[in-house]
A tleap script that builds the chain and sets N, CA, C and O, in Angstrom:
source leaprc.protein.ff14SB
mol = sequence {
  NMET SER THR ALA SER PRO ARG ILE GLN VAL
  GLU VAL ALA CYS ALA ASN SER ALA LYS GLN
  LEU ILE VAL PRO VAL MET VAL ALA SER ASP
  ALA ARG VAL ILE ASP ALA VAL GLN GLN SER
  GLY ILE LEU SER HIE PHE PRO GLU ILE ASP
  MET GLU ASN LEU VAL VAL GLY ILE PHE GLY
  SER LYS VAL ARG PRO GLN SER ALA LEU ASN
  GLN GLY ASP ARG VAL GLU ILE TYR ARG PRO
  LEU GLN ALA ASN PRO MET GLU ALA ARG LYS
  ARG ARG ALA SER VAL LYS ARG CILE
}
set mol.1.N position { -51.573 2.312 -34.283 }
set mol.1.CA position { -51.577 2.017 -35.702 }
set mol.1.C position { -51.706 3.315 -36.502 }
set mol.1.O position { -52.587 4.129 -36.228 }
set mol.2.N position { -50.844 3.503 -37.472 }
set mol.2.CA position { -50.827 4.731 -38.264 }
set mol.2.C position { -51.815 4.631 -39.426 }
set mol.2.O position { -51.916 3.598 -40.088 }
set mol.3.N position { -52.539 5.724 -39.659 }
set mol.3.CA position { -53.480 5.758 -40.778 }
set mol.3.C position { -52.964 6.653 -41.903 }
set mol.3.O position { -53.700 6.948 -42.844 }
set mol.4.N position { -51.699 7.088 -41.813 }
set mol.4.CA position { -51.127 7.943 -42.851 }
set mol.4.C position { -51.019 7.159 -44.156 }
set mol.4.O position { -50.651 5.985 -44.170 }
set mol.5.N position { -51.350 7.839 -45.246 }
set mol.5.CA position { -51.253 7.174 -46.541 }
set mol.5.C position { -49.785 7.048 -46.934 }
set mol.5.O position { -48.965 7.857 -46.501 }
set mol.6.N position { -49.441 6.058 -47.739 }
set mol.6.CA position { -48.057 5.899 -48.189 }
set mol.6.C position { -47.626 7.162 -48.955 }
set mol.6.O position { -48.452 7.873 -49.528 }
set mol.7.N position { -46.340 7.410 -48.947 }
set mol.7.CA position { -45.819 8.602 -49.606 }
set mol.7.C position { -44.875 8.194 -50.734 }
set mol.7.O position { -44.266 7.124 -50.709 }
set mol.8.N position { -44.773 9.072 -51.714 }
set mol.8.CA position { -43.852 8.862 -52.828 }
set mol.8.C position { -42.985 10.105 -52.963 }
set mol.8.O position { -43.374 11.195 -52.544 }
set mol.9.N position { -41.817 9.933 -53.547 }
set mol.9.CA position { -40.951 11.079 -53.788 }
set mol.9.C position { -40.986 11.428 -55.263 }
set mol.9.O position { -40.861 10.563 -56.130 }
set mol.10.N position { -41.160 12.721 -55.530 }
set mol.10.CA position { -41.133 13.251 -56.889 }
set mol.10.C position { -40.254 14.498 -56.876 }
set mol.10.O position { -39.860 14.983 -55.816 }
set mol.11.N position { -39.959 14.999 -58.048 }
set mol.11.CA position { -39.228 16.260 -58.176 }
set mol.11.C position { -40.107 17.248 -58.920 }
set mol.11.O position { -40.897 16.870 -59.786 }
set mol.12.N position { -39.959 18.515 -58.571 }
set mol.12.CA position { -40.642 19.589 -59.289 }
set mol.12.C position { -39.548 20.491 -59.852 }
set mol.12.O position { -38.691 20.971 -59.110 }
set mol.13.N position { -39.580 20.719 -61.163 }
set mol.13.CA position { -38.536 21.489 -61.840 }
set mol.13.C position { -39.125 22.693 -62.551 }
set mol.13.O position { -40.220 22.639 -63.113 }
set mol.14.N position { -38.372 23.777 -62.511 }
set mol.14.CA position { -38.771 24.980 -63.229 }
set mol.14.C position { -37.514 25.748 -63.589 }
set mol.14.O position { -36.514 25.669 -62.876 }
set mol.15.N position { -37.553 26.486 -64.679 }
set mol.15.CA position { -36.401 27.277 -65.108 }
set mol.15.C position { -36.865 28.515 -65.843 }
set mol.15.O position { -37.931 28.533 -66.459 }
set mol.16.N position { -36.054 29.538 -65.767 }
set mol.16.CA position { -36.225 30.704 -66.622 }
set mol.16.C position { -34.846 31.057 -67.165 }
set mol.16.O position { -33.909 30.280 -66.981 }
set mol.17.N position { -34.693 32.178 -67.814 }
set mol.17.CA position { -33.406 32.496 -68.425 }
set mol.17.C position { -32.315 32.749 -67.391 }
set mol.17.O position { -31.131 32.673 -67.716 }
set mol.18.N position { -32.694 33.049 -66.154 }
set mol.18.CA position { -31.702 33.372 -65.129 }
set mol.18.C position { -31.333 32.195 -64.229 }
set mol.18.O position { -30.211 32.132 -63.727 }
set mol.19.N position { -32.259 31.269 -64.021 }
set mol.19.CA position { -31.977 30.181 -63.081 }
set mol.19.C position { -32.847 28.968 -63.360 }
set mol.19.O position { -33.862 29.051 -64.051 }
set mol.20.N position { -32.421 27.838 -62.804 }
set mol.20.CA position { -33.245 26.636 -62.832 }
set mol.20.C position { -33.247 26.052 -61.428 }
set mol.20.O position { -32.274 26.187 -60.687 }
set mol.21.N position { -34.339 25.408 -61.075 }
set mol.21.CA position { -34.477 24.864 -59.740 }
set mol.21.C position { -35.197 23.526 -59.828 }
set mol.21.O position { -36.205 23.403 -60.523 }
set mol.22.N position { -34.677 22.523 -59.123 }
set mol.22.CA position { -35.320 21.216 -59.020 }
set mol.22.C position { -35.480 20.933 -57.535 }
set mol.22.O position { -34.505 20.891 -56.784 }
set mol.23.N position { -36.736 20.740 -57.126 }
set mol.23.CA position { -37.037 20.555 -55.712 }
set mol.23.C position { -37.602 19.155 -55.486 }
set mol.23.O position { -38.653 18.823 -56.035 }
set mol.24.N position { -36.919 18.323 -54.681 }
set mol.24.CA position { -37.501 17.025 -54.325 }
set mol.24.C position { -38.611 17.239 -53.295 }
set mol.24.O position { -38.485 18.082 -52.407 }
set mol.25.N position { -39.683 16.481 -53.417 }
set mol.25.CA position { -40.806 16.627 -52.494 }
set mol.25.C position { -41.462 15.270 -52.252 }
set mol.25.O position { -41.614 14.463 -53.169 }
set mol.26.N position { -41.841 15.040 -51.017 }
set mol.26.CA position { -42.584 13.825 -50.654 }
set mol.26.C position { -44.067 14.185 -50.657 }
set mol.26.O position { -44.481 15.152 -50.017 }
set mol.27.N position { -44.857 13.406 -51.378 }
set mol.27.CA position { -46.294 13.649 -51.464 }
set mol.27.C position { -47.035 12.349 -51.176 }
set mol.27.O position { -46.452 11.266 -51.219 }
set mol.28.N position { -48.313 12.468 -50.886 }
set mol.28.CA position { -49.137 11.280 -50.688 }
set mol.28.C position { -49.169 10.475 -51.980 }
set mol.28.O position { -49.055 11.037 -53.070 }
set mol.29.N position { -49.321 9.177 -51.863 }
set mol.29.CA position { -49.298 8.318 -53.047 }
set mol.29.C position { -50.445 8.612 -54.016 }
set mol.29.O position { -50.378 8.237 -55.186 }
set mol.30.N position { -51.483 9.274 -53.539 }
set mol.30.CA position { -52.599 9.633 -54.419 }
set mol.30.C position { -52.551 11.106 -54.843 }
set mol.30.O position { -53.548 11.644 -55.324 }
set mol.31.N position { -51.402 11.752 -54.668 }
set mol.31.CA position { -51.259 13.168 -55.005 }
set mol.31.C position { -51.329 13.396 -56.512 }
set mol.31.O position { -51.055 12.504 -57.315 }
set mol.32.N position { -51.697 14.599 -56.858 }
set mol.32.CA position { -51.774 15.041 -58.254 }
set mol.32.C position { -50.608 15.978 -58.542 }
set mol.32.O position { -49.932 16.428 -57.617 }
set mol.33.N position { -50.370 16.270 -59.792 }
set mol.33.CA position { -49.291 17.161 -60.206 }
set mol.33.C position { -49.396 18.497 -59.476 }
set mol.33.O position { -48.400 18.993 -58.950 }
set mol.34.N position { -50.576 19.076 -59.438 }
set mol.34.CA position { -50.767 20.376 -58.794 }
set mol.34.C position { -50.403 20.320 -57.315 }
set mol.34.O position { -49.886 21.297 -56.772 }
set mol.35.N position { -50.662 19.199 -56.658 }
set mol.35.CA position { -50.300 19.047 -55.245 }
set mol.35.C position { -48.791 19.140 -55.064 }
set mol.35.O position { -48.312 19.817 -54.154 }
set mol.36.N position { -48.044 18.464 -55.925 }
set mol.36.CA position { -46.587 18.481 -55.836 }
set mol.36.C position { -46.045 19.890 -56.078 }
set mol.36.O position { -45.129 20.335 -55.387 }
set mol.37.N position { -46.614 20.585 -57.058 }
set mol.37.CA position { -46.179 21.957 -57.348 }
set mol.37.C position { -46.401 22.837 -56.123 }
set mol.37.O position { -45.509 23.585 -55.724 }
set mol.38.N position { -47.574 22.750 -55.535 }
set mol.38.CA position { -47.880 23.582 -54.378 }
set mol.38.C position { -47.018 23.217 -53.177 }
set mol.38.O position { -46.522 24.106 -52.486 }
set mol.39.N position { -46.832 21.938 -52.916 }
set mol.39.CA position { -46.054 21.510 -51.761 }
set mol.39.C position { -44.570 21.817 -51.910 }
set mol.39.O position { -43.874 21.985 -50.908 }
set mol.40.N position { -44.078 21.893 -53.130 }
set mol.40.CA position { -42.649 22.140 -53.350 }
set mol.40.C position { -42.240 23.557 -52.975 }
set mol.40.O position { -41.083 23.794 -52.627 }
set mol.41.N position { -43.170 24.499 -53.040 }
set mol.41.CA position { -42.845 25.899 -52.774 }
set mol.41.C position { -42.059 26.551 -53.900 }
set mol.41.O position { -41.566 27.668 -53.740 }
set mol.42.N position { -41.934 25.880 -55.024 }
set mol.42.CA position { -41.109 26.377 -56.127 }
set mol.42.C position { -41.660 27.676 -56.726 }
set mol.42.O position { -40.900 28.482 -57.263 }
set mol.43.N position { -42.959 27.876 -56.635 }
set mol.43.CA position { -43.546 29.074 -57.233 }
set mol.43.C position { -43.092 30.349 -56.542 }
set mol.43.O position { -43.147 31.421 -57.145 }
set mol.44.N position { -42.646 30.264 -55.298 }
set mol.44.CA position { -42.142 31.464 -54.624 }
set mol.44.C position { -40.827 31.935 -55.261 }
set mol.44.O position { -40.451 33.096 -55.100 }
set mol.45.N position { -40.133 31.058 -55.973 }
set mol.45.CA position { -38.895 31.411 -56.662 }
set mol.45.C position { -39.146 31.921 -58.079 }
set mol.45.O position { -38.260 32.509 -58.698 }
set mol.46.N position { -40.350 31.694 -58.587 }
set mol.46.CA position { -40.704 32.086 -59.956 }
set mol.46.C position { -42.054 32.824 -59.932 }
set mol.46.O position { -43.063 32.269 -60.368 }
set mol.47.N position { -42.080 34.060 -59.431 }
set mol.47.CA position { -43.354 34.780 -59.292 }
set mol.47.C position { -44.050 35.077 -60.623 }
set mol.47.O position { -45.228 35.433 -60.635 }
set mol.48.N position { -43.339 34.937 -61.733 }
set mol.48.CA position { -43.943 35.200 -63.040 }
set mol.48.C position { -44.878 34.078 -63.499 }
set mol.48.O position { -45.608 34.248 -64.475 }
set mol.49.N position { -44.863 32.948 -62.816 }
set mol.49.CA position { -45.711 31.815 -63.201 }
set mol.49.C position { -47.149 32.090 -62.797 }
set mol.49.O position { -47.430 32.451 -61.655 }
set mol.50.N position { -48.040 31.917 -63.737 }
set mol.50.CA position { -49.472 32.145 -63.527 }
set mol.50.C position { -50.144 30.819 -63.170 }
set mol.50.O position { -50.297 29.943 -64.022 }
set mol.51.N position { -50.540 30.681 -61.910 }
set mol.51.CA position { -51.171 29.433 -61.456 }
set mol.51.C position { -52.474 29.138 -62.191 }
set mol.51.O position { -52.848 27.973 -62.328 }
set mol.52.N position { -53.164 30.156 -62.661 }
set mol.52.CA position { -54.433 29.958 -63.367 }
set mol.52.C position { -54.222 29.313 -64.736 }
set mol.52.O position { -55.115 28.638 -65.247 }
set mol.53.N position { -53.057 29.517 -65.326 }
set mol.53.CA position { -52.756 28.985 -66.662 }
set mol.53.C position { -51.515 28.110 -66.631 }
set mol.53.O position { -50.702 28.146 -67.555 }
set mol.54.N position { -51.369 27.329 -65.582 }
set mol.54.CA position { -50.190 26.491 -65.377 }
set mol.54.C position { -50.081 25.424 -66.464 }
set mol.54.O position { -51.029 24.681 -66.716 }
set mol.55.N position { -48.926 25.359 -67.097 }
set mol.55.CA position { -48.644 24.339 -68.107 }
set mol.55.C position { -47.538 23.456 -67.528 }
set mol.55.O position { -46.448 23.931 -67.207 }
set mol.56.N position { -47.842 22.168 -67.403 }
set mol.56.CA position { -46.914 21.240 -66.754 }
set mol.56.C position { -46.747 19.970 -67.570 }
set mol.56.O position { -47.539 19.664 -68.461 }
set mol.57.N position { -45.686 19.240 -67.235 }
set mol.57.CA position { -45.439 17.959 -67.873 }
set mol.57.C position { -44.731 17.038 -66.904 }
set mol.57.O position { -44.266 17.461 -65.846 }
set mol.58.N position { -44.657 15.786 -67.274 }
set mol.58.CA position { -43.888 14.797 -66.522 }
set mol.58.C position { -42.882 14.201 -67.499 }
set mol.58.O position { -43.256 13.594 -68.503 }
set mol.59.N position { -41.603 14.384 -67.191 }
set mol.59.CA position { -40.510 13.898 -68.047 }
set mol.59.C position { -40.708 14.298 -69.513 }
set mol.59.O position { -40.542 13.475 -70.414 }
set mol.60.N position { -41.064 15.568 -69.745 }
set mol.60.CA position { -41.155 16.082 -71.105 }
set mol.60.C position { -42.466 15.850 -71.828 }
set mol.60.O position { -42.623 16.300 -72.963 }
set mol.61.N position { -43.412 15.162 -71.208 }
set mol.61.CA position { -44.731 14.940 -71.820 }
set mol.61.C position { -45.748 15.804 -71.101 }
set mol.61.O position { -45.919 15.699 -69.887 }
set mol.62.N position { -46.417 16.651 -71.849 }
set mol.62.CA position { -47.399 17.557 -71.265 }
set mol.62.C position { -48.542 16.773 -70.615 }
set mol.62.O position { -49.071 15.826 -71.197 }
set mol.63.N position { -48.910 17.182 -69.404 }
set mol.63.CA position { -50.014 16.564 -68.674 }
set mol.63.C position { -50.869 17.666 -68.058 }
set mol.63.O position { -50.475 18.831 -68.028 }
set mol.64.N position { -52.034 17.282 -67.572 }
set mol.64.CA position { -52.899 18.242 -66.890 }
set mol.64.C position { -52.486 18.344 -65.424 }
set mol.64.O position { -51.956 17.384 -64.864 }
set mol.65.N position { -52.722 19.493 -64.799 }
set mol.65.CA position { -52.384 19.647 -63.379 }
set mol.65.C position { -53.056 18.607 -62.470 }
set mol.65.O position { -52.555 18.332 -61.380 }
set mol.66.N position { -54.165 18.036 -62.899 }
set mol.66.CA position { -54.870 17.039 -62.090 }
set mol.66.C position { -54.401 15.612 -62.353 }
set mol.66.O position { -54.978 14.666 -61.817 }
set mol.67.N position { -53.369 15.445 -63.166 }
set mol.67.CA position { -52.849 14.110 -63.468 }
set mol.67.C position { -52.220 13.484 -62.227 }
set mol.67.O position { -51.656 14.178 -61.381 }
set mol.68.N position { -52.329 12.160 -62.135 }
set mol.68.CA position { -51.766 11.415 -61.006 }
set mol.68.C position { -50.252 11.334 -61.131 }
set mol.68.O position { -49.693 11.420 -62.225 }
set mol.69.N position { -49.608 11.169 -59.993 }
set mol.69.CA position { -48.152 11.038 -59.936 }
set mol.69.C position { -47.744 9.613 -59.612 }
set mol.69.O position { -48.516 8.859 -59.019 }
set mol.70.N position { -46.539 9.248 -59.998 }
set mol.70.CA position { -45.929 7.964 -59.648 }
set mol.70.C position { -44.587 8.221 -58.986 }
set mol.70.O position { -43.984 9.278 -59.174 }
set mol.71.N position { -44.130 7.269 -58.225 }
set mol.71.CA position { -42.830 7.360 -57.561 }
set mol.71.C position { -41.749 7.734 -58.576 }
set mol.71.O position { -41.638 7.118 -59.636 }
set mol.72.N position { -40.951 8.756 -58.236 }
set mol.72.CA position { -39.831 9.146 -59.072 }
set mol.72.C position { -40.147 10.091 -60.213 }
set mol.72.O position { -39.233 10.477 -60.942 }
set mol.73.N position { -41.412 10.486 -60.407 }
set mol.73.CA position { -41.757 11.406 -61.490 }
set mol.73.C position { -41.039 12.740 -61.312 }
set mol.73.O position { -40.766 13.166 -60.190 }
set mol.74.N position { -40.736 13.394 -62.435 }
set mol.74.CA position { -40.227 14.760 -62.414 }
set mol.74.C position { -41.288 15.649 -63.054 }
set mol.74.O position { -41.533 15.577 -64.258 }
set mol.75.N position { -41.902 16.475 -62.241 }
set mol.75.CA position { -42.910 17.425 -62.712 }
set mol.75.C position { -42.168 18.643 -63.247 }
set mol.75.O position { -41.335 19.221 -62.549 }
set mol.76.N position { -42.464 19.032 -64.470 }
set mol.76.CA position { -41.810 20.173 -65.097 }
set mol.76.C position { -42.837 21.271 -65.325 }
set mol.76.O position { -43.910 21.030 -65.880 }
set mol.77.N position { -42.499 22.465 -64.896 }
set mol.77.CA position { -43.365 23.624 -65.097 }
set mol.77.C position { -42.833 24.359 -66.314 }
set mol.77.O position { -41.677 24.779 -66.337 }
set mol.78.N position { -43.677 24.513 -67.322 }
set mol.78.CA position { -43.258 25.141 -68.569 }
set mol.78.C position { -43.652 26.605 -68.582 }
set mol.78.O position { -44.739 26.980 -68.143 }
set mol.79.N position { -42.747 27.422 -69.092 }
set mol.79.CA position { -43.051 28.849 -69.213 }
set mol.79.C position { -43.583 29.108 -70.617 }
set mol.79.O position { -43.342 28.319 -71.530 }
set mol.80.N position { -44.303 30.210 -70.791 }
set mol.80.CA position { -44.843 30.519 -72.121 }
set mol.80.C position { -43.718 30.767 -73.129 }
set mol.80.O position { -42.652 31.266 -72.769 }
set mol.81.N position { -43.961 30.421 -74.376 }
set mol.81.CA position { -42.985 30.684 -75.430 }
set mol.81.C position { -42.885 32.183 -75.670 }
set mol.81.O position { -43.890 32.893 -75.636 }
set mol.82.N position { -41.678 32.656 -75.910 }
set mol.82.CA position { -41.466 34.079 -76.177 }
set mol.82.C position { -41.812 34.431 -77.630 }
set mol.82.O position { -42.160 35.571 -77.936 }
set mol.83.N position { -41.710 33.437 -78.516 }
set mol.83.CA position { -41.988 33.669 -79.933 }
set mol.83.C position { -42.523 32.380 -80.545 }
set mol.83.O position { -42.259 31.285 -80.048 }
set mol.84.N position { -43.267 32.523 -81.616 }
set mol.84.CA position { -43.757 31.373 -82.361 }
set mol.84.C position { -42.546 30.625 -82.920 }
set mol.84.O position { -41.731 31.234 -83.614 }
set mol.85.N position { -42.400 29.326 -82.643 }
set mol.85.CA position { -41.213 28.583 -83.100 }
set mol.85.C position { -40.995 28.638 -84.610 }
set mol.85.O position { -39.853 28.710 -85.064 }
set mol.86.N position { -42.070 28.603 -85.391 }
set mol.86.CA position { -41.927 28.660 -86.853 }
set mol.86.C position { -41.371 30.016 -87.281 }
set mol.86.O position { -40.487 30.084 -88.135 }
set mol.87.N position { -41.879 31.079 -86.697 }
set mol.87.CA position { -41.401 32.417 -87.046 }
set mol.87.C position { -39.950 32.604 -86.621 }
set mol.87.O position { -39.161 33.202 -87.352 }
set mol.88.N position { -39.599 32.102 -85.458 }
set mol.88.CA position { -38.219 32.223 -84.981 }
set mol.88.C position { -37.265 31.483 -85.913 }
set mol.88.O position { -36.184 31.986 -86.216 }
set mol.89.N position { -37.651 30.303 -86.367 }
set mol.89.CA position { -36.813 29.539 -87.289 }
set mol.89.C position { -36.646 30.280 -88.611 }
set mol.89.O position { -35.546 30.326 -89.161 }
set mol.90.N position { -37.726 30.860 -89.122 }
set mol.90.CA position { -37.651 31.612 -90.374 }
set mol.90.C position { -36.721 32.817 -90.235 }
set mol.90.O position { -35.954 33.129 -91.146 }
set mol.91.N position { -36.798 33.497 -89.075 }
set mol.91.CA position { -35.910 34.651 -88.847 }
set mol.91.C position { -34.453 34.211 -88.815 }
set mol.91.O position { -33.598 34.877 -89.399 }
set mol.92.N position { -34.158 33.122 -88.155 }
set mol.92.CA position { -32.779 32.636 -88.092 }
set mol.92.C position { -32.285 32.229 -89.479 }
set mol.92.O position { -31.140 32.501 -89.839 }
set mol.93.N position { -33.133 31.588 -90.238 }
set mol.93.CA position { -32.742 31.157 -91.587 }
set mol.93.C position { -32.475 32.361 -92.489 }
set mol.93.O position { -31.529 32.334 -93.276 }
set mol.94.N position { -33.280 33.410 -92.392 }
set mol.94.CA position { -33.093 34.572 -93.241 }
set mol.94.C position { -31.818 35.336 -92.872 }
set mol.94.O position { -31.174 35.920 -93.744 }
set mol.95.N position { -31.462 35.336 -91.618 }
set mol.95.CA position { -30.222 36.001 -91.187 }
set mol.95.C position { -29.006 35.279 -91.740 }
set mol.95.O position { -28.034 35.924 -92.132 }
set mol.96.N position { -29.041 33.958 -91.779 }
set mol.96.CA position { -27.898 33.173 -92.285 }
set mol.96.C position { -27.688 33.364 -93.782 }
set mol.96.O position { -26.568 33.224 -94.272 }
set mol.97.N position { -28.757 33.684 -94.515 }
set mol.97.CA position { -28.649 33.856 -95.973 }
set mol.97.C position { -27.969 35.164 -96.342 }
set mol.97.O position { -27.398 35.279 -97.426 }
set mol.98.N position { -28.020 36.118 -95.486 }
set mol.98.CA position { -27.484 37.459 -95.810 }
set mol.98.C position { -25.993 37.486 -95.750 }
set mol.98.O position { -25.384 38.528 -95.993 }
savepdb mol mol.pdb
quit
């Protein structure tokens, strides 16, 4: 008799300006977001990601790394913003006026 816990399949996604990667991974049914990120091995492709300040989401909604997963979830690893969105919009608007 097997005592292995049921498993679910999720995806872990990450992108930068040069590439994007989506890795399917099987995790225990009680796994957390951080577990899926670690098991996917995706961080080896994105060494600039800081595990201490990891910002993640599921299908576009920000969640904590300790959040529970459900079958079919897509875990997204977000990179830091390069510029304040309000300032970037103001710069683009001022360029168009000239």
